[in-house]
Every structure is written in C-alpha cells, then in structure tokens.
N, C-alpha and C positions, 0 to 999 in steps of 0.2 A: 476614536475608532480606527483612524489611520494608523497610529502607532501599533494597535493591536494587529491590524492587518500586516503591517510590516514585520512584526515579530513572528506572526503565523506563517508568513510567506518564507522567512529565513529558516524557521524550524522545519517546515515542509520540505524545502530544498536540501536541508542537511540529512533529513531522515529518509526521503525517497532518493534512492540511489540508482534507480533503473530508468532508462529512457521510455518514452512513450512507445516507441518500436519494440523494445526489450520486453516490455510489460504485455503489450498486445500479443506478441508471439507466445510468451508464457501462458497467458489466459486461455490459448487454444489447446494446450497440452491436458493429458489425462492426469498428470500429477496436479496441476492447478484445479481441476474440476473435482478431484477426490478428497481434497481436505476441506476442513472448515465445518462450522455448524451450519446446517441446512434447514430451511422453514419447509416442512411438508414434503421433503424429498426433493425440492427444487434447488435452485441456485445457492451456494453457500453465501453468507454475509461477506466473506472476504473476497470472494470472486466478484461479486456485485460492486463492492468497493473498487477493486482493480479496475473495473470498466469505467467507473466514475473518475478515478485518478488519471486514466489516460485521458478523458475529456478535459480534465483540469490542465494537464500537461500541454494539451493542444491549445489552450486558451490563453490569449495575451493577458499579462498581468493586469493591465487596466481594465479589462473586460470580466474579471472575476467577480461574482456576486457575494453577498454576505453568507448565503447558502454554501457557496464553494469554500469560503473560509471556514465555515463550521465544519465542513467534511475534512478539510485539510487539517483542522484541529484533532479531529477524531482519528485521522490517520497517523499522526505524530504520537498521540496517546497510545494507540494500539502497538505501533512499532517499539516504542519505549518499553511498554509492559511486557510484550511477547519476547523481546530481545532479553530481558532479564531472566528469562526462563530457559537460557540456552541449555540444552542437554550435553552431556559428557560425550567424548569421543568424536569420530567424524560426523559431521553434519551434512555432507554432500548430498546424500539421497534420503532426506528425512522430512516427514510431514511438518515438523517445526519449521524448517527452511522454506518449504513449499508455501506454507501459510503466510510467512513473511514476505514472500515474493508476491503473493496475491495482493498485498498491500503496497507493493513498490520498492520493497527493501530486500536486496540479496545480500545476506550476511557474509557471502564469500567474495562479493566484489570488493575490490580495493579502490 
C-alpha cells in the first residue's frame, strides 16, 4: 500500500496546481459556487471536494489517511477527465475552468 500511496501523492501533487490559500480564496467566489452538479440545490460536488482538498493540502503527508488517499485518487481522475474536455477558444472566464479550479487545478496556471 505504501507504493500506491507514493504514486497517489505524486499524481495528486502533479494535478493540483493551486495552493491551499489560492483554492480557499477561489471557493468563496460566485464563480466557484455557481458551477458543478448540485444535490438538491445545495453545494456542488466539486465545491465540496475543493474544501476537502484544502484540508488535504494542510495535512502533513505522514498524517494522511487511507480515506484521504482515496479522495486524492478521485481528484486526479476528475482533473484528467475534465481536462480532456477543454473547449475551443479563450477559457479564462468559463464554467469549464471554474469547475477544474474547484478541484484544485487552474488550467491557466503555469
């Protein structure tokens, strides 16, 4: 399991290119709150995931749980799938970009 955790850690760090502070700030915006699938009109799946990602980013690697690693794999999968659906043209102000940012990945960030 240690090797799997190591691979997951690396994949997560490669996929999530926003800092905890950047993500926390973004999650407070209307753009963040307006995108994504919502259950019963509540918080979107991506917004909820973003809050969890912030917690993971604030956690020491040695203190991460199996459940944290499971969520990290979910995050990497989402970012990879959603990135492959990039729309044509300027993506700066698009729901596609904001959705990815809820999951900790800003496609405009170098």
